[in-house]
N, C-alpha and C positions, 0 to 999 in steps of 0.2 A: 761152656764158653762159645762165643760166636766165632765163626770161621772167617778167615781173611784170604779168600781165594783170589781177589782182584787187586791185591795190594800193589803189584808191580805196575798196574795200569792207572792207578789213582794219581791225580795231580796233587802236588804239595799244596799245603794251605797258603804258604807265602814264599816268595823268592826274595833275592836281594833287591833293595830299593835304590833309587837314584835321587839326586838332588832336585829340589824345587827352588822357587825363587828365594833369594837371600832374605834373612830376617835378623836384625841386630839384637833382638832380645831373646835370651836363652833361659828356659826355665827347667825345673827339676822333673825328672821322671819319678812319678809318685806312686808306684803301684806294687812294689815288689817285696818288701820286708827286709830284714837286716842283711840277708845274703845278697839281695839285689841292689841295695843302696850303693855298695862299693863298686858295682859294675857301671852304673850310669851317673849317679850323683856326683862322682868325683870330678867331672869336667863340665858341669852345667853352668858354671860362672865363667865369663870370658877370661878373668884373671887366672883361671886354672890352666889355661893353655901354656902359660909360662912354666908353671910347676910341672906339668906333664912333659913338656919338652925337655926339662932338665932331668927327668927321670927316665933315662934310656932303658932301664931295666924292664919297663913295661912291655916293650916290644921284644926285647932280648929274651924275656922269660915266657913269652906267649907260646901257646900250644897249638899246633896245626891240627885242624879237623879235616876229615875227608872232603875234598872239594872246596877247601878254604879259599876265599878270595880276599887277599890282604892288599889289594892294589891301592896305590896312593890316590886320595880323593882330591878334587879341585879345592882351591883355597876358600871358596865361598861357604857360608854356613846357612843351611836351610833344612827344612823338615824333610825327613826321608819319605820317599814315595813307595807305595806298595805296602805289603804286610811284613811283619818281623816275627820270627820264631827264635827265642833265646832260652837256653837251658841254664838254670842256676842250680849249683850243687853245693851242699854243705857237707864237709867231710869230718871224720872223727880221728884226725891225725894225732899220734902220740909224740910227735917231734917237738923238741924244745919246750917252750912254756905251755904248750897244749897238754902235756902229760899231767900237769898239776890240776887240770880241770876235769879229769876223768878217773873214777875209781878203777875202771877196767884197765886203764893205762898204768896206773900205779901198781895194780896187782899183776900186771903183765898177763892178763887173760884174753887179750885181743891181739889179732895179727893183722898186719897191713893197714891200709887206709881205705875206708869205705865211704860210699855216698849215702849217709844217713838222711839227708834231705835232698830231694830231687824235684825241682819245679820247672815246668815249662811255661814261659811267658809268651803269649800270643798277642801281638798288637795288629789289629786289622787295618786294611786300607780304609779310605773314606767311605762312610762315616767311621771315625775312630772308635774302637772298642778295645778293651784290654781284658784278657782272660788268663788267669794264673791257675795251672793244673798241677796239683800235688800228687806225686806217685808214692804209695806206701813202700817203705823200705823192705818190708817183709813179703812183698808181692812176688810170687813165683813166675818167672818169665824166661823165655829163651834168650841167651846172650850170644850174639854172633861172633865169628872169628875176629879178633882184634890184634892190633899191633901196639904194644906198650910204648911209653915215651922213651924207653931205653932200647927200642928196636926189637924187643922180645915178641915172639909170635904166640898168641893164645888161641887154642882151638875153640870152635863153637860149642856151646852147651845148651841142651834142650830145656832144662828146668833148673834155674838157680834163683836165689833171692836177688832182687834188683840191686841191693846195696853191695853185692859182690862185684858188680861190673867195674867200679872204679878201682878196686883192688887188683883186678886182673889186667886191665888195660888203660887205666887212667881216665881222664876226662873224655877223650875221644871214644873210648869204649862205652861209656855211659850214654853219650850222644847217640851212638849207633844202636844201642839197646832200646832207647826210647823211640828212635825212628822206626825200628823194626816193629815195635808194639803198636805205634799210632799210625804209621804210614805217612808221616809228614816229613818235610825237609827242615832241619835245624841249621841255621846259618851262624849263630853266635852262641858262645858258652862261657861261663865263668865258674870257678870253684873257690870257696872260702873256708878257712879253718876257724876253729873256735876263737882263737886269740883275735883274729880279724873281726869277728862278729862283735866281740867286746869293745874293741877300739872304735869301730864305726858307730856303735850305739852310743858311746860316750860323745863322739863328735857331733851327733845329731841332737844331743841334749835329752835323750830318753824318750820313751813312748808310754802313753797312758794305757793301762789295761784294767779290766774289771774282773774280780773274783767274787762269786756268790757266797762262798763260805770260807772260813779259815782253812788255809792249806799248809801242811807241814810234810815235806817230802825228804826222806833220808837219802834217797838215791841221788838227787841233784843238790840237796842242801837248801832248797827254796822254802822259805817260811813267809807267808803273807796272811794278813788278817782280811776278813771280808770287806769289800769296798773297792775303791779305785786307787791305783798306785802308778806312779811314774817310774818306770824301770829303765836303768841303763847299766852298762858295764857287765860284770859277772852275773848280776841279778837278771838282766835281760836274757843272757844266754841260758840261765837256769830255767826261765819261763819258757823259752823256745824248746828246751829239751825235755821238760817234765812230761811224764805220762802216768807214772805210778800213783800220783796224788790226785788225778782228775779223771772224770768220766768212768769208763770201764777199765782204765789202766793200760789201754792198748796204744799202739802207734797211730791208730785211726783217731783216737781222742787227741793225741798230740798234734796231729795235722790241723784239726779245727782250732786248737789253741794258737798255733802259728798263724792261722788265718785271721784270728782276732787281732793278733799283734800287727800283722801287715795292714789290715783294714784301718786300724787306729793310726798307724804311721802314715798311710795315705792321707788321711784327714789332716794330720799335723803338717805334712809337707806341702799340702795345697793351701794352707793358711798363709795369710800375709806375713805373719811373724817369721816364717822361714824363708819364703821366696824373696822377700824384700831385704834380707839381711846378708849383705856381701861377706861379712866376717864369717858367718856360719857356713856359707857355701865354700869359701876359701879354706876353712878348716876341714871340711869334708874332703876337698881335693887333696890337700897335703896329707891327711890321714890315709887316704886310699893309696897314694903313691908310696907312703911308708910301708903299707901292708904288702904291696907288690915287691918292694925291695927286700922285705923280710920273709918272702915266700909264704905269706899268709893269704895271699890272693893270687890266683892264676887266671889269666884270660886267654881265650882263643885268639889266634892271629887276626881273625876277622873283626874282633871287637877291640883289639889293642890299638885303637886309633881314636884320638880325642874328637876329631870331626865327625866320625861315624857315630860315636856315642852321643854327641850333641844332637845330631840328626834324629836319633831314636828318641831322645828326651823331648825334643820339640814336637814330635808326633803325638804325644799324649798329654801335653800341657793343659788341655782344657777338657779332658774326658770327664763326663759327669760321674758321680759316685755310683749311680745305678748301672752304668755301663762298665764298671770295673768289678769283675766277678772272680771270686776265688772258689775253685771246686776241687774235689778229690776224684781221681780216676776211679770208676766203679769197680768194686771187688765183691767177692763172696768168700767166706771162710772155707779153707780146704779141710779135708778129713783130719780130725784131731783138733782143729781150731787154733793151731799155733801159727799158721801161715794163711795168707789170702791169695786168691787167684783172680786174674783180671776177667771182667765181664766185657769182652771185646765188642759184642753186638751193641751193648749200651754205650760203650765208648765211641763207637762209630757214629751214633746220633750226635754226640758232642762235637766231634771233629768235622762231621759233615756240615753242621751249623756254622762252625768257624770258617770252613772253606767258602761258604756262601755269604759270610759276613752278616749273619742274622742275629738279632738280639736273643739272649738266653733267658729262659724263664725257669727258675728253680722250683721244683715240686717236692723235693725231699727235705730232710732235716738239715741243720747246720753241721751235724757231726754224726758219722757212722759209729763213733765211740762214745757218744753222749757227753762230749767234752765241753760244749758251749750251748747257749740258747740266746735268742734275740731278746733284748730288753729295751730297744728304742731305735729310732731312725735319726740320721744326721742330715743336715741341710748343707748342700755344696756351697762353699763361700762365694761362688760366682752367681748363685741364684738370688735375685733380688725380688722386691715386691713388684708384681706386674703393674704396668701403667693402667690407670682407670679407663674404662671404656666410655667414650663420649656419649652423653644422653641425647637420644634423637628428639627432634622437635615434635610437639604434640600433633597428632594427625598425619605425621609423615609416614610414607609407605617404604618399607625396607626393600631395597633393590635386590633382585635375585642374584645369586652368585654367578660369576662369569666362569664357565668351565675352563677357559684358557688361562685364567689366573688362579684357579683352585689348586692348592699344593697337592702333590702326589702323596698317597698314604705311605707311612713309614714301613720298613721291612717287617714282614710277619715274624713274630717271635717264635722260637722253638721251645716247647715244653720238654725239658730234659727228663729222662727217666728218674724215678724217685731213688734209684740206686746211686745217683750222683749227688752227694751232699755238698753243701757250700753256703756261701753268703756273698753279698755285695759289699762294696765299701760304704754304702749307705746304711747297712745294718750295723747297729751297735750291739755287740754280743758280750756275754759274761761267761767266764769259765766256771764249770760246775765241779764240785768236789767229787772224788771217787765214790762210786756207789758200793 
């Protein structure tokens, strides 16, 4: 594993942003998957402000992160300036209706509430790019000393599975753990339980996914025939949780399956059918408020503000598919093969590129666990047919380019190590049956 001797001196990838000029049109943040939808989509329609204002529980139930800045924002609505780092957590709670969704909960073979899904969403400063980094739940990492939401103090641990961090100290502890691993500053966070995922996928009207072969998984109860399917509700949750029926049966294969789901949802949310439908946006807002009230969704204090969320949403409204990248943090199997360890030197290449706002070039496969493969490419809805170039008069001489008006070259892309699997929102992928 790579050493991190200079972590204390490194600058964070992004800090808090400030308001830019007001803009009356608010669109949907389209990059995150079922867990992320509830964090940002809930307030992307102007009408959602009324709903959110009526739901005081949003801020009352918010969780404070270390260094949280929950100050009141000015009344104008504008795109956030600077970069954004937001951690999205999916937990395996056995409370209430969630217990019926897990065999482990019903058998009472699980303790506490763990972060089975941990994703870091990085939104760059101009030019806007979005990178979603998934961290394997079975990755062995150090967990720093944490204070739980009940005030209990938890001692630092040198080597624990990542998904233990939420059980020990809640959302703030998971944030601190990812910050320690990556060396970046995370300003926003949200956690969602299984029931919240089901309700939000219903509100959005489902997401289309592709499976290459028939899938029948007794662990999640998911049964799909080969081809494309529009999944919502419990079926969407099963698809996000499945691992035994796909790829090599590991959590790494499940991550690529989740990335297929998120990529497909990006394409749906950027389509005119969703963005131009106020009823759909309003339904998302009211559903999200309900999830907060029912404790299926928890937000950091820094995020529990509708204006802040709209600012974040507006920052990514026009990001092209190829600049929305889903990757897995690089790992290698530990001795015995039951757990994975982080390849921090390779991870540094990724986060250095994000710090410099450079385009990312994927060189590895879509999945460390053989869970998906690319079957096509999607065209961004904002991409039109280029205007025809005027034909020059016969005999005319082309004028030389004026250096003063020649555009500057775009940022040099960074080829990521092949140990970092992933896909872009432009890639149409299909889930592979377990080998």
